[in-house]
Structure formats: structure tokens, C-alpha cells
N, C-alpha and C positions, 0 to 999 in steps of 0.2 A: 504494500500500500504506500501512498505518497509519503506518509510520515516517517517510514522506516529509512528513507534515503537520507534524512537529515540527522537522525539520532545515531551516535556512536554505537558500535556493536555491544560494548559492555553495558550500555544503558538498558538494552533489552533484557539483560540478565538480572537487572535489579527488580523486575516485576514481582518475582516470587519472594523477595526479601524485604522490600521497602514499601512503606506507605506513610502518608502524613495524617496524623490524628486530627480530628476537628472537635473543638469544644462544643458543649451544648449551646443552643441559641441564648444570646444575652450574656454569656460569660465574657468578662472584660479582661484586658491585659493586666497582669501583675508581674513585677520584677521577680526573677528567680528566687531571691532571698525571702520573698513574702509568700511563696506558694505553700499551701498545705500539702501534706503527703497524700498520695492517691489512696482512697479507702480500699480495703480488701474487697476484691470482686468487682470493683468499678470497671466499666468498659474503657479500653485503651483508645478507642476510636469512636466518637459519637456518631460518625457517619456510617459506621460499619453495618448498622441495621437499616439504613435508608435504602429504598429501592434503587436499582441501577439507573444511571442517567438515561433518560429518553428525550427525544427531540420531537417537537411538533411545531407546525407553522400556524401562527395567528396573525390576522390582519385587521386593521381598523378602517380600511378603505378599499377602493377598487384598483389600486396601483401597487406595484411591488415595494415602493418606498414605505408603505404603511405596514408592511409585514415584518415580523420578527420570528426567529427560530427560538422557541422557548426551550431552554436546557435546564432540567430539574433532576435532582437525584445525585446518587453517588457515582463518581468517576471511577471506571475500572480500566484495565488494560484493553478491553474490547470497545471502549467508547469511541476512540478515533475511527475504527473500522466501521462502526455503525453510522457515524456521521458521514463518512466518505461514501458509503453505500447509498444513503439518502440523496446526497448531492449528485452522485454519478447517475442516479436513476431519475433526476430531474424533479424530485419531490420537495425541493426547497425553493421558496420564493423569497425575494429580498436578499439583503447581504448583511443583516445584523443578527447576532446571537445574543439572546437575553439570558444571563446566568442567574440562577438562584440555587446554590448548592453549598453544602457544608464541607465538601472535599471528597477524599477518596484516595486512589492510587496516584502517587506522584508521577510515575512513568507515563501513565495514561494522560495526566494533565499536561505534561510537557509535550507529548506527541500530539495531543489535540491542539495545543497552542500553535505548534509549528504548522499543522495542517491548516488552521484558520488563516495564518499569515500567508501561506503559500497560495491559498485559494481566494484571498482578498476579502475576507469577512471582517466586519466591524464587531466590537463586543460592547456589552452594556450590562450593568447589574441592576436588577429590579424584579418586580413581580408583574405577571399579566392578570388583569382584572377583566373578566367578561362583562359586557354591558347588558346581558340578558337576551341579546339577539344573536347576530352572526359576527359581531365585532367585539371590541374591547379596547383597553388602553394599558400602557405601562404605568405602574404606580410604585411609590416608595415601599420600603419594607423588605427589600431583597438583600441577601447575604451571599457573597462569593468568597469562600475562605479555603485555606489550606491548598490542596491540589487545584481547586477551582481557580484560585487567584492566579496561579501560574498559567493555566489555560487562558484566562481572561487576557493576559498580557500579550497573547498572540494576535489580538485584533489590530487591524491596520489603523483604525481609529477606536479610541476607548473612552467610555463615559461611565461615571459613577455619580449620579445626581444626588442631591441632598436627601437624606433619609434612607440611603442604602449603605452597605458596608463592604469593604475589601480587606480581608484579614490574612496575615502571615504569622508563622510560628515555627518552632523547632520541628524537624523531622525526627522520626525514630525508626529503628530496625525491627521488623516483625520477626526476623530470624537472626541468629547470632552472626552469620557470615554470608558471603555471596560466592557461589560456585562459578569459576571461570570456564572457558571453553576447553582448557587443557586438563580439567578435572580438579585443579587445586582450589582451595577455599580461602578466600580472604577473611581476615579477622574483622571484628566489628569496627575497630578504628580505621582500618584500611578501607572498608566498605563505606564508612561515613565520609572519608576523604574523597572517594570516587564520586559519591552522590553530591557533595558540596561542589566539586569541580563541574559536574554536569549542570547543576542549577546555575552557577555563575556563568558558564558558557552560554546557557540558554538566555539569561538576562541580557548579556552582551549582544546576542543575535537579535533580540527584540528591541535593542536600543533603549534599554531601561537601566537606570543607575543601579549597579550591583550592591550599593549600600543597603538597599531594602532587604537583602538577604541577611545582612548583619543585624539590622533592626529586628527582623523576625526571630532571630535566634535569641534575642533578649527575653522573649516569652518562653515559658516552659512548654512541655509537650502537650499539656491539656489547657493552657491559657492561649490567648490570641492577641496579637498586636494588630489592631484595626488602624489603618492609615488615616491620618487626618487629611482634610482637603488641601492644606499646605504641603504635606508630605507627598500626596498624590501628584501634585504639580512639580514639586522639587525633584522627585525621583523619576519623573516621566512615566508614571503609572497610568495617567489619563492624558487625553489630548486636550490642549488648551482650546477654549471656546471663546466666541465673541470677537470683539475688535479692540485694537489698541487705542489709547488716548489720541486725540487729534494733535497733529504737529503742523508747524508753519514752514512754508518754503517760498522763496521769491520766484515769480514767474512773469516774464515780460516786464510790464510796467507796474505790476501789483504783486499780490501774494495769494497763495492758496492754502487752505487747511485740509488735511487729509487724515484718514484713519484706515489702517491696514488690518486685515484679518489676522488673528493670533495663530491659528492652526491651519491645517490643510482643508481644502474643500472636500465635500462628499456628495453623494448622489442627491440631486435636487436641492443642493445647498451650495451655490457656486459663486456668491458674491465675494470678491477679493479685496476691494477697496472702495471707499466713498470719498469724493473730493468736493469741497465747497469753495466757491469763488464768485466774484462779480464780473460780469461781462455785459457790455452795452447797457450799463446802468441797471442791470437786473441780477438778482441772486440766482445761482444755479447750483445744482448737485449733479456730479458725474458719477455714475455707478459703473464700476469695472467688474467683469465677471468672466467665468468660463462658459463656453457654449455659444449659442446664437443670440443675436440681439432680440429684445422684446418686441412684440408686434403691436402692443397697445398701451394704454395708460395704466393707472394703478391707484395707490392711495398712500397717504402719509399720516401716521398716527403720532401725535405729539402728546407727551406726558408732562404735566406741570401741576405741582401742588396736590398730587393725588388724583387729579382728573385727567381724562383722556379726550382729545379732540381728533376726530377722524376727518381728513381732508381728501377729497377726491382729486386725483391728478388726471386731467383729460389727456387723451392720446395725442392731441395736437401740441401739447407742451412737453412730450417725451420724444426726443429726437435721437435716433441711433448715431453713434460716433464710431464708425468702423463696425467690425463684426462683434466686438467684445466689450462695448461700452454704450451707455445711454445717458444723454444729458437731459436733465429736468429743469425747466425754467419755473422759478417760484414767484408767486405773487407777493406783493409787499407784506400783506398780512401773514402769509406763510413764513416768510423770512423773519419777521418780528417774533412769531411764535417759537421758531427754532432758537433764536438768540436768548430766550429766557426759559427754555425748556429744561426739565430734569432728564429727559431722554426722548428718543423718537424711534419709530420703526417705519421703514420705507419698503414698499412692495410694488413691483411692476409685474404686469400680466405677461405670462409666457407659457405656451403649451408644454405639456410634459415631454413631447418629442424633442423640443428644443432645449430641455434641461429643467423644466419646471419654473414656477414663479421665481423672480429675483427678489430676495428679501434679506433684510439685515436689521438688527436692533442695536441701538447705541445708547449707553448711559453717559450723561454729560456732567462733568464736574465744572467747577468755576473756571478752571484753566481752559477747558474745552469750549465753554461758552465765550470766553474772551477771544479765543482764536477764531471762532466762527464770526464774531462781530468784526474782527479785523479783516477776515477774508471777504466778507460781504461789503466792506467799506472801500478797500483799495482794489479797484478794478484792474484786471489784467488787460 
């Protein structure tokens, strides 16, 4: 199968000897010194009795971007093969995998993550909530811990919204050693070194800061280190979202203010930059994006003081500038609304064949508003 091409041969031998234990839901991180001893007879892996991971497709609309592959249950060594079979048979719609799992077999998690990366899937942590009909939505309350966290890191784009958890901790050996292909058996310490090397190699492959492995080992075998939002960004566990603060640049006889996208584009989310400026004594916004130019108008939603104002943008005020940009001419009242706004969302109509609507949301700080004022004042 595709995942076996990437994993070193020794990694496949770990399957019988290694797993990552997952704590019970709600169990928080404790430093090793503060951990209580494991009670006699307590399970060593809280995910051990969970059903094996299964995949199902759920959609909230009639296009593939509304679909997610829900992945729930315990990861095993068979999990990557099951996912590959579904994908190869054309039974998967969309390109997002929604994880809600307490863990399972580490080798299966690493192999699944490599497969997701190879096949171009995005990953997200959350739960699927049916709407009582044929659709539903992604809601908070999901956990992806232990082996699941490593599988999650295989996503080409990765998201953990507020209210969901991504957890790392120490691994343990379910058997004292690992048998090699020559028949010799590694000791527990040697086996642990091999496993640590495999995990770090995987993190480097996924372009994730390997320090998260060290942070995970600060937790005990039955405790969990849930990454904070700051840690998830610092270590590259999730993909940055949204847009950067506005910056100023001189252009011709005036200046422009621009804001660039923080992370990569994704399916039906292709806006890369918005630029504000004055030309011919009128304020303009230039939307740069991937795909084809929009065919019609759209709307501008301005947020100020907890209130929203929706402004219709007629098609005659949205002019394509080449194949990958559209210039919007703003009325004086719309310009003034932006200069005092707390944030705004702009959306231009475009068919799904062309890449879907062009949309972006921007939070404005005082510095951002000052730069917009300057850009709308000094015409290019």
C-alpha cells in the first residue's frame, strides 16, 4: 500500500510491540512528579476498548467542499489500508478528514498521516452533528490524542478550532522488546530509541517542530499534554488562518494599504491579498486570488460597535484586473464605514467551477484603520 513506501522497514516491526496509551476523556496534563501511581488492574490504554476506527462521509451541502470524512474510533495497524481502500474505490468525497479519536497504535497513526499527506487531504479535529435531515455540521467537543495526533499532522492543511483538543504524551512498550528481521530482539531501551527516532523523523517530514515530541514526553503514560492555541501555532501543528495586519507601501504618487493571507489557500478559499487605495478621487479595494476572475458583484459586511451592516456591491462596480484580481470601487459612505470599522468581510460572486465565491474576513485594529485612512487619502 502507499504508506509502506515511506515508512522504514523497522517501523513495520514495531506494530506488535508498541502503542500509545490514551487517557480517559477530560484527564488533564500533570508533570511526572505529580502523577499518582497506576491503580492495580487499571487499563494501560483507555482507547484499547474503543471500536476500531471507521470512516464515513458526511456533507452539509451539495458540493464536495461541504463534505468531510469522519474518522472515529481506535487507530490500528489496519486503519491506513482501510482508508486507502475507500479512497481507491472512489467512496470518499471532499478532501478533509475530521478526527475524533483517543488514539491507538502509533505505527498505524504514522502510516495514516503519511498517506493523508501523500494523497492531499486536509485534517481537522471536531465532532459531526447531524441536523436531523440529510446534512449536519462540524461542532466543538472533539479530541484527537495520542496516535491520532500524529495522524492529524499528516494533513496538508490542519485546523483545531476553539473547543477541540490535540493531545500528546509518552509512548510505552506493550512488549519488552522488538524482534528484528535477523531474529535478534532489541531490548526495551533500544526499542524506545528506535521509536523516538521514527517519531522525530516523521515530524520533520511533516514540517512540524520536533519540540512537540519533547513536550509530550513531559506527560506521563496515562496523562496528556493538550497543546494550547499558542503552542499549536508555534510548533506548526495547525495552519495559520486569516490575514495579516495591513501594511503601507508607496505606489506612484500615493500609497496603498495591503493585507496578505497568513497561510496557504485551499479548495474554494482562494483569496490571497486585499489592497486598499484611492484612484481618480474614489476609494477602491483590489482582491487578488487564485482561479478565474469573478463574473458578478457581491457584498461587503462591515462590523462596528457590535453591529453589522451589509452593503450590496453591484456588478458594474466590480471590474476584473487581469485573470486573478478584481477591483471594487467604493462609494463615499462605504469608504467612511471601513475607516471606522472593527472588521469587515468582503465576498464576490463566482461559480464553483471557477473556484467558488471570493471571500475574506479582516479584523481591524487602530493601526489598520489609520493605514486605511491614509491609503484612501493619498491617491495613486
